[in-house]
C-alpha positions as CSV (number, residue, x, y, z in Angstrom):
1,M,32.5,92.2,79.8
2,K,30.8,95.9,81.5
3,A,32.5,97.2,84.3
4,C,32.3,100.4,86.5
5,V,35.4,102.1,86.1
6,L,36.8,105.0,88.0
7,L,38.9,106.6,85.5
8,D,40.1,109.4,87.8
9,K,38.9,111.3,91.2
10,E,34.6,111.9,91.0
11,K,34.9,110.3,87.5
12,L,32.8,107.2,87.1
13,E,31.9,105.5,83.8
14,Y,30.0,102.4,82.9
15,R,31.9,101.0,79.8
16,E,33.4,97.7,77.9
17,V,36.5,96.4,79.5
18,E,38.8,93.2,78.9
19,T,37.1,89.9,80.7
20,P,39.9,88.7,83.1
21,K,42.2,85.5,81.6
22,L,42.3,82.6,84.2
23,K,45.9,82.0,85.6
24,A,46.4,78.6,87.3
25,G,44.8,78.1,90.4
26,E,42.0,80.2,89.6
27,V,38.2,80.6,89.1
28,L,35.8,83.1,87.1
29,V,33.3,84.3,89.2
30,K,29.9,85.9,87.4
31,I,29.3,88.7,89.6
32,N,25.2,88.7,91.3
33,A,25.9,91.1,93.7
34,C,28.8,93.5,94.8
35,G,28.5,95.8,98.4
36,I,29.3,99.4,98.1
37,C,31.5,99.9,100.6
38,S,32.8,103.2,102.9
39,S,36.2,102.4,101.5
40,D,35.0,102.7,97.7
41,F,33.6,106.5,98.9
42,N,37.1,107.4,100.0
43,R,38.6,106.1,96.5
44,V,35.9,108.1,94.9
45,Y,35.9,110.9,96.2
46,G,39.0,111.2,98.0
47,D,42.5,110.4,97.5
48,S,42.8,107.1,98.6
49,A,42.7,105.5,94.8
50,Y,46.0,103.2,94.3
51,F,45.6,103.9,90.6
52,F,43.5,104.7,87.5
53,P,41.3,103.9,85.9
54,L,40.5,101.3,88.6
55,I,37.4,98.8,89.3
56,L,36.2,99.0,92.5
57,G,34.6,96.6,95.0
58,H,35.6,94.1,97.4
59,E,32.1,92.7,98.8
60,F,30.8,90.4,96.4
61,A,28.7,87.2,95.9
62,G,28.2,85.2,92.8
63,K,28.7,82.0,90.8
64,I,31.7,80.0,89.4
65,V,31.4,79.9,85.8
66,A,35.1,78.6,84.3
67,C,38.2,77.3,85.9
68,S,41.5,76.9,84.9
69,D,43.0,73.9,83.6
70,D,44.3,72.4,87.2
71,V,41.2,73.0,88.9
72,D,38.3,70.9,89.7
73,K,35.4,71.5,87.1
74,S,32.6,70.0,89.3
75,I,32.3,73.6,91.4
76,I,31.1,75.4,88.1
77,N,27.8,76.8,88.9
78,K,28.6,77.0,92.6
79,K,27.3,79.7,94.6
80,V,30.3,82.1,96.2
81,V,31.9,84.8,98.4
82,A,35.9,85.6,98.1
83,F,38.2,86.6,100.7
84,P,39.2,89.8,99.2
85,L,43.0,89.9,100.2
86,L,45.4,88.4,98.0
87,P,48.4,87.5,100.4
88,C,51.9,87.3,99.3
89,N,52.4,83.8,101.1
90,E,55.8,84.3,101.6
91,C,56.3,87.3,104.7
92,E,56.2,85.7,108.3
93,F,52.7,86.4,109.1
94,C,51.5,84.6,105.8
95,R,53.7,81.4,107.2
96,E,51.8,81.7,110.8
97,K,48.7,81.8,108.5
98,H,47.9,85.8,109.8
99,Y,47.0,86.7,106.1
100,A,45.8,90.0,107.4
101,Q,48.9,90.8,108.5
102,C,50.5,90.4,105.2
103,K,53.0,93.3,104.5
104,N,52.7,92.6,100.5
105,Y,49.2,91.7,100.4
106,S,47.2,92.7,97.3
107,Y,43.5,93.7,97.7
108,F,40.3,93.7,95.2
109,G,39.0,97.0,94.2
110,S,41.8,98.8,95.5
111,R,45.4,97.5,95.1
112,Q,44.1,95.2,91.8
113,N,41.1,95.8,90.0
114,G,37.6,94.3,91.7
115,A,34.1,93.2,91.8
116,M,31.9,96.0,90.5
117,A,31.7,94.4,86.9
118,E,30.6,91.3,85.6
119,Y,33.0,89.0,86.2
120,I,36.2,88.8,88.6
121,A,39.0,86.2,88.2
122,V,39.6,84.5,91.9
123,P,42.2,82.2,93.1
124,L,40.4,79.1,94.5
125,W,42.5,79.3,97.8
126,N,40.0,82.7,98.1
127,I,36.9,80.9,97.6
128,K,34.0,80.0,100.0
129,F,30.8,78.4,98.8
130,L,27.6,80.0,99.7
131,P,24.6,77.0,101.2
132,K,21.8,77.0,99.2
133,G,18.5,79.2,100.2
134,L,21.4,82.2,101.1
135,A,20.4,84.8,98.6
136,Y,23.1,86.7,96.3
137,E,22.9,90.0,98.1
138,I,23.2,88.5,101.8
139,G,26.2,86.5,100.8
140,A,27.7,90.1,99.9
141,L,27.7,90.6,103.1
142,C,30.1,88.2,104.4
143,E,33.2,90.5,104.1
144,P,31.9,93.0,106.9
145,T,30.3,90.5,108.5
146,A,33.7,88.8,108.8
147,V,35.1,91.8,110.3
148,A,32.2,92.5,112.9
149,V,32.9,88.6,113.9
150,N,36.7,89.4,114.6
151,A,35.9,92.2,116.2
152,I,33.5,90.6,118.6
153,S,36.0,87.6,119.1
154,K,38.1,90.1,120.7
155,I,35.6,90.5,123.8
156,K,36.1,87.2,126.7
157,G,33.0,86.0,128.1
158,I,30.3,87.7,125.8
159,A,27.5,86.6,126.9
160,N,25.3,88.9,129.2
161,K,28.3,91.8,129.3
162,T,27.0,95.3,128.7
163,I,28.3,96.4,125.3
164,C,28.1,99.6,123.6
165,I,28.7,100.5,120.2
166,S,29.3,104.1,118.9
167,G,28.4,104.2,115.3
168,S,25.7,102.7,113.4
169,G,27.2,101.8,109.5
170,T,27.0,98.2,108.6
171,I,29.8,96.8,110.6
172,A,28.7,98.7,113.5
173,I,25.2,97.4,113.1
174,L,26.6,93.6,112.0
175,C,29.0,94.1,115.7
176,G,25.3,95.1,117.3
177,L,23.6,91.7,115.8
178,Y,26.1,89.4,116.3
179,A,27.0,90.0,119.9
180,K,23.2,90.0,120.7
181,S,23.1,86.6,119.0
182,K,25.9,85.7,121.4
183,G,24.0,86.8,124.6
184,A,25.4,90.4,124.9
185,D,23.5,93.1,126.1
186,V,23.8,95.7,123.6
187,A,23.2,99.6,123.4
188,F,24.6,102.2,120.6
189,V,25.5,105.5,120.6
190,V,23.4,107.7,118.5
191,R,23.1,110.9,116.7
192,N,19.7,111.6,115.5
193,N,15.9,110.2,116.0
194,L,16.3,108.2,112.1
195,K,19.3,105.8,113.1
196,K,17.5,105.2,116.3
197,E,14.1,104.2,114.8
198,F,16.6,102.3,112.2
199,L,18.0,100.3,115.0
200,S,15.1,100.1,116.7
201,S,13.3,97.9,113.6
202,L,16.2,95.8,114.0
203,G,15.2,94.5,117.9
204,F,18.0,96.9,119.4
205,E,16.2,98.9,122.6
206,K,19.0,100.3,124.6
207,F,20.4,103.6,123.3
208,V,23.2,106.5,124.4
209,S,22.1,110.1,124.2
210,L,25.0,112.0,123.6
211,D,23.3,115.5,124.9
212,K,22.0,113.8,128.2
213,E,24.5,110.8,129.0
214,K,27.0,112.1,131.6
215,Q,28.4,108.5,132.6
216,T,28.3,105.2,131.8
217,N,29.6,102.1,132.9
218,Y,29.8,100.1,129.8
219,E,31.9,96.8,129.8
220,V,32.9,97.4,126.4
221,L,32.6,100.0,124.2
222,I,33.3,99.0,120.4
223,E,34.4,102.2,118.4
224,C,33.2,102.0,114.6
225,V,33.3,105.4,113.3
226,G,37.1,106.1,113.5
227,S,37.1,110.0,115.1
228,N,38.0,111.7,117.5
229,D,34.7,112.5,119.5
230,S,33.8,109.0,119.2
231,L,36.7,107.7,120.5
232,T,36.8,110.2,123.1
233,N,33.0,108.9,124.1
234,C,34.2,105.7,124.1
235,I,36.8,106.5,127.0
236,K,34.0,108.1,128.5
237,F,31.3,105.2,128.4
238,V,33.4,102.9,129.5
239,K,33.8,101.7,132.7
240,S,36.8,100.8,135.1
241,N,39.2,97.9,134.0
242,G,37.2,97.7,130.8
243,Q,37.8,97.5,127.0
244,I,37.4,99.4,124.0
245,V,37.5,97.7,120.9
246,L,38.6,99.9,117.8
247,V,36.8,99.1,114.6
248,G,36.1,102.5,112.6
249,N,38.8,103.5,109.8
250,P,40.7,106.6,111.0
251,S,39.1,109.9,109.0
252,C,41.6,111.8,110.5
253,D,44.1,112.2,113.0
254,M,43.3,110.8,116.3
255,N,44.3,112.8,119.0
256,L,43.8,112.1,122.9
257,N,44.0,115.3,125.2
258,K,45.9,114.6,128.5
259,K,42.8,113.4,130.5
260,D,41.5,111.0,128.5
261,Y,44.9,109.8,127.9
262,W,45.2,109.9,132.0
263,N,41.5,108.2,132.1
264,I,43.0,105.3,130.0
265,L,45.6,104.8,132.2
266,R,44.2,105.0,135.8
267,S,41.4,102.9,134.5
268,E,43.3,100.4,133.3
269,I,41.1,100.3,130.0
270,S,41.9,97.7,127.4
271,L,42.6,98.6,123.6
272,N,42.1,96.2,120.9
273,G,42.5,97.2,117.2
274,V,40.9,95.2,114.4
275,W,41.1,95.2,111.0
276,N,40.1,93.0,108.4
277,S,39.3,89.6,109.2
278,N,40.8,86.0,110.2
279,Y,41.1,83.9,107.3
280,K,41.8,79.9,107.0
281,N,44.2,81.1,110.3
282,N,44.5,77.2,111.8
283,D,41.1,76.8,113.4
284,I,40.3,80.6,113.1
285,D,37.7,81.2,110.1
286,D,35.5,84.5,110.5
287,W,34.4,83.8,107.1
288,D,32.6,80.7,108.0
289,I,31.2,81.9,111.2
290,A,30.3,85.0,109.1
291,I,28.3,82.4,106.2
292,D,26.7,80.4,109.0
293,F,25.4,83.4,110.8
294,L,24.0,85.4,107.7
295,F,22.3,82.0,106.7
296,N,20.7,81.9,110.0
297,N,19.7,85.6,110.2
298,Q,19.0,86.4,106.8
299,I,15.4,88.4,108.0
300,S,17.6,90.9,110.3
301,V,20.4,91.5,108.0
302,S,18.5,92.1,104.8
303,K,17.5,94.9,106.6
304,I,21.0,96.6,106.6
305,I,20.1,96.6,102.7
306,T,18.7,99.6,101.9
307,D,19.6,100.6,98.5
308,K,19.7,98.0,95.5
309,F,20.8,99.2,92.2
310,C,21.9,98.0,88.6
311,L,25.8,98.4,87.8
312,K,24.9,101.0,85.3
313,E,23.5,103.0,87.5
314,E,26.7,103.8,89.4
315,I,26.6,107.4,89.1
316,K,23.5,107.5,91.0
317,A,24.3,104.7,93.5
318,F,27.3,107.1,95.0
319,E,25.3,110.2,94.9
320,Q,22.5,108.7,96.4
321,L,24.6,106.7,99.3
322,K,25.8,110.3,100.0
323,E,22.4,111.9,101.0
324,K,22.0,112.9,104.8
325,N,18.1,113.1,104.5
326,S,17.5,109.5,104.8
327,I,19.0,106.1,106.1
328,H,21.4,104.8,103.8
329,I,23.0,101.5,105.7
330,K,24.4,99.3,102.9
331,G,24.1,99.7,99.0
332,V,24.7,96.7,96.7
333,F,24.8,96.4,93.0
334,I,22.4,93.8,91.7
335,D,22.7,91.5,89.3
336,E,19.6,88.5,88.8
337,K,20.8,87.3,85.4
C-alpha cells in the first residue's frame, strides 16, 4: 500500500509500505479521509516524534474491507471511525474504564503507525460505525469533536451561560459550535480580522478584542491555545467564582506571575484540565455524542475543512497549512476511491 511516511524531522515521503496484517480481533480499514492535526505538525517540524520512520494520522474515517477470523464478517463495507488510543486494559484506570488516563497506552499516528495511508488495522473495540449520509471527510472530524464534547461536558448547567473561547483552531471552533448547540452564549477572543470574518461565517457574533477589552465577566473561559498569554487572558476575562477549562496543548512552559495566581485564589476560579475524550466509559461516550452532533450539523462543520489534499500531496499539504496569509483551519487527506 501507499503511505505518507515521516522518515526524519521535516522529511516526508509518499512511498510503498507493507499493508498491515490483521491480528485477532482486528479489522482492516480502507482510509477515505484523514485529518491533519497540530500534533502532526509537531512531529514533522518539532521534536515530538517517538520514532522514525513513522506513519502519521489519528483523525480518520473509512470503510472496513477485511476482518480477522474471529470477527463477524457482516461488518465488512461498513463506514467507520476509530478511537485512536489503544489502552493496555490492565492498569487501574483501564479497569475503571477511564481509558484516556491509561498509563501504558499506545496511539495511532504517534506511538505506532497511523492513518495517513491507504489502510490501517484497528481493533474492533476501537471502532465506531457511522450513519449513512455522513461524509467521510466530516467523519474524520470525530476525534477533535469528541475532545470538544469532553471539554464542554465540564461546564455544568451550560444553557444560557456566557462562555468565551481563547483560540480559533479546529477544537476551539468545535467547542464553540457544540456549546452553542447546548444553548450557551459564546464569544471568541480574536487576534485578526480574517479569523473574525471566518468565525462570523459560522454564526458567531460576539468577539473580545485584546486591544480594547480591559475587563470582561464571562462565566466560563475555554483555553484552546496552550500559551502563557492565552492563559493570562482567561484569568483576566473570567468572572469571580467562574471556571477555566484548559484544552490547548502547551507549546512551552506555562508560567503564572504572582498577580495572576492571586487572581485565581481571590476570585475562587475553578480550573479543569481536558485531555482526549471519554470512550466507552460506563454511561459516558463522547464519540457517540460527537457522531450525532456531526451528523446533525454537517453544513456548519464542513466549513471547518478549509483544505483538501490527496495523500501523495503530503509535502504540499503541510507547507500550505503553515501559511499565515489565509485561513487554514483543518486540512484533510481525501481518497474518494
